N, C-alpha and C positions, 0 to 999 in steps of 0.2 A: 896881913891879908884879911880881908873882910869875908865872913862866912855868909852863906845864903840867907840864914835867918836874920842876920844883922841888917840886911837890905829891905826886909819886909816892913810895910807901913802899918800904922795904927791910926784909926780915925774914930772919933767919938761922934755919934749921931743922935738926933732927937726925933720926936714924933713928926716934926715938920719935914724930915727927910724921907718919910715912908710914902709909898713903897720905895725900898732902897735898891738901887742898881749899882753894879760895878761894871765898867768904870763910871765914876760920878761925872756930872755934866761939865765940871771944870777941868777934866783931864784932857791933855793935849792929844790930838788925833794920832800923832806919830807914836805915842806911847800906849795906845788903846788896844784892848783885846775884845772879843765878842761880848756884847752886853748880857749880863746875867743877873737874876734877882738874888739878893742876899737876904735870907730869912732871919734877920737880926731881932725881929720882934717876937720870935718864938721863945728863945732862952736868954736873950740879952746880949749875945755876941755870936758872931759867925765870921768865917774866913771866905774870901773869894777863892774859888777853885782854880782860877787862872793865875792870878798874881800873888795870892797869899796874903793880901791886905786883911788885917783884922779890924772888923767893925764892932764897936761896943756901943750899946744903947745907953744913953745918959738920961736918968730920970726914971719915972715909973713906966713900966711896960704897958702898952695898950691892952685893954680888956675887950673881948668880943670882936665883932667885925666893925670895920670903919670904912 
């Protein structure tokens, strides 16, 4: 039996993905939830409050405003 945590997704993102939203553009509409901003650029990782997907920033975090 699969636990809830085993179903959670993990996605690495880079500066080209910012600003980051979940669901991402390549998500099927039937599997989508309301669009939400994911503040991954603040501490390097963040989870979506709807689906639990963990987004991790790959590379150096942006500095300042862009």
